[in-house]
LOKOL-278166 format. One line per 2 residues: for each residue x, y, z of C-alpha. Coordinates in pm, whole numbers. Layout:
% residues N
X Y Z | ...
***
This chain:
% residues 219
1774 -3028 11460 | 1423 -3176 11490
1292 -2913 11247 | 1477 -3100 10973
1181 -3339 10981 | 960 -3070 10831
811 -3156 10493 | 943 -2821 10367
1291 -2974 10380 | 1458 -3132 10080
1546 -3477 10215 | 1270 -3594 10450
1317 -3970 10385 | 1681 -3956 10497
1595 -3735 10795 | 1324 -3979 10898
1565 -4273 10892 | 1833 -4083 11082
1598 -3959 11356 | 1455 -4307 11412
1812 -4443 11427 | 1909 -4179 11684
1610 -4267 11901 | 1713 -4631 11907
2078 -4545 11982 | 1957 -4337 12277
1771 -4633 12420 | 1419 -4559 12300
1223 -4876 12229 | 1268 -4951 11859
902 -5054 11841 | 787 -4700 11911
1058 -4509 11722 | 861 -4505 11393
551 -4373 11572 | 749 -4099 11746
905 -3997 11415 | 569 -3991 11235
405 -3791 11514 | 682 -3534 11503
651 -3501 11126 | 275 -3447 11167
335 -3184 11434 | 558 -2986 11198
365 -3018 10872 | 87 -2786 10760
-169 -3049 10662 | -411 -3261 10866
-323 -3589 10698 | -164 -3827 10946
152 -4021 10877 | 101 -4401 10908
176 -4401 11282 | 144 -4032 11348
-111 -3795 11501 | -280 -3486 11368
-532 -3228 11491 | -809 -3482 11558
-593 -3669 11810 | -489 -3363 12010
-833 -3204 12010 | -972 -3526 12160
-745 -3520 12465 | -879 -3441 12813
-694 -3112 12786 | -709 -3047 12412
-471 -2827 12218 | -380 -2762 11858
-81 -2886 11666 | 184 -2631 11573
167 -2701 11198 | 499 -2526 11173
857 -2530 11296 | 932 -2577 11664
1074 -2292 11871 | 1217 -2498 12158
1303 -2862 12237 | 1059 -2845 12529
780 -2833 12269 | 849 -3201 12201
661 -3278 12524 | 341 -3177 12346
390 -3433 12068 | 219 -3770 12098
446 -4034 12249 | 719 -3800 12376
676 -3898 12739 | 895 -3792 13030
1088 -4118 12991 | 1155 -4055 12622
1253 -3694 12687 | 1504 -3795 12954
1676 -4019 12702 | 1691 -3772 12414
1705 -3422 12565 | 2084 -3390 12553
2112 -3507 12192 | 1845 -3306 12009
1816 -2936 11940 | 1582 -2690 11772
1715 -2450 11510 | 1463 -2215 11348
1512 -2343 10994 | 1522 -2668 10799
1801 -2846 10608 | 2058 -2763 10877
2367 -2984 10841 | 2538 -3168 11127
2878 -3031 11226 | 3103 -3339 11237
3349 -3147 11458 | 3102 -3092 11742
2846 -3371 11706 | 2834 -3624 11989
2929 -3987 11934 | 2562 -4087 11943
2457 -3832 11681 | 2749 -3940 11462
2638 -4302 11491 | 2290 -4211 11367
2442 -4108 11033 | 2398 -4378 10771
2711 -4593 10751 | 2868 -4469 11076
2693 -4689 11331 | 2952 -4830 11569
3210 -4564 11483 | 3094 -4270 11697
3334 -4315 11987 | 3630 -4365 11752
3551 -4048 11557 | 3521 -3838 11873
3845 -3982 12014 | 4040 -3914 11694
3882 -3570 11659 | 3902 -3441 12017
4218 -3606 12149 | 4264 -3679 12518
3948 -3572 12707 | 4156 -3521 13023
4396 -3278 12858 | 4380 -2915 12972
4464 -2783 12626 | 4335 -2834 12273
4680 -2895 12127 | 4602 -3261 12056
4265 -3185 11897 | 4241 -3272 11529
3922 -3120 11387 | 3831 -3185 11027
3897 -2870 10824 | 3702 -2974 10514
3442 -3236 10430 | 3683 -3397 10185
3913 -3461 10482 | 3631 -3618 10685
3521 -3832 10392 | 3878 -3953 10340
3898 -4038 10711 | 3571 -4232 10699
3671 -4420 10386 | 4038 -4491 10457
4064 -4499 10837 | 3724 -4631 10939
3697 -4843 10624 | 3329 -4759 10579
3219 -4898 10240 | 2898 -4697 10201
2883 -4339 10321 | 2702 -4026 10204
2835 -3688 10325 | 2512 -3508 10234
2378 -3314 10531 | 2718 -3285 10700
2966 -3000 10731 | 3271 -2900 10937
3144 -2576 11091 | 2846 -2444 11286
2620 -2153 11202 | 2391 -2155 11506
2504 -2129 11867 | 2330 -2142 12205
2461 -1887 12453 | 2373 -1930 12819
2446 -1626 13037 | 2400 -1586 13409
2386 -1263 13607 | 2374 -1234 13983
2153 -953 14111 | 2173 -924 14486
2076 -1264 14621 | 1909 -1377 14299
2036 -1521 13973 | 1907 -1433 13628
1967 -1672 13340 | 1933 -1576 12977
1938 -1815 12681 | 2015 -1683 12334
2028 -1844 11990 | 2285 -1670 11773
2341 -1711 11400 | 2688 -1660 11253
2727 -1610 10881 | 3025 -1820 10776
3087 -1605 10467 | 3118 -1259 10620
3164 -1344 10990 | 2861 -1139 11097
2636 -1251 11382 | 2263 -1209 11441
2051 -1267 11749 | 1771 -1507 11653
1594 -1565 11982 | 1637 -1477 12346
1447 -1595 12651 | 1482 -1619 13027
1323 -1963 13010 | 1537 -2261 12919
1532 -2348 12549
***
């Protein structure tokens, strides 16, 4: 969740390191990863003080087609295209591995995270494919009978420590369940198709759901 880079979050330094690591894992030039991270932080924060390699209002207002920074949380991953440095090439590399959830401090679900996202977690670089293989079983299987999801974080931590033999690992910011879901629906009307994208929140405690956002445009 790119909104985790908001300064209203509780662990920005760790989020900064993880996002820069993810960019590099996805093939983004490591020389520009810090600038992309700083520019994104500036886009989300409410002040006009630039991060060391970032960009604030004065940069965007000076463009040939000027526009203002959001100074708040993103509503869609497509908004990244407005942030300095997030070119079409960068977006092609990262679009399948980032998301936008309308809050900060959202943990990563270790049972659904991709191998690349898992590798961006401090201490787990080089272990992403192994975790997914052990967790999901045979990708060619038609059933989920050989899946072995982690039921609790203590189980995942034990796996990381004892199976992967990772000496330094911090489970902060991780969990074994999801609270936000993206629902894509498609309806055929005559000869035309209508697509609808919805973000749904599920309360883990009482199993209630709430529609957060809905749009006919891709999120």
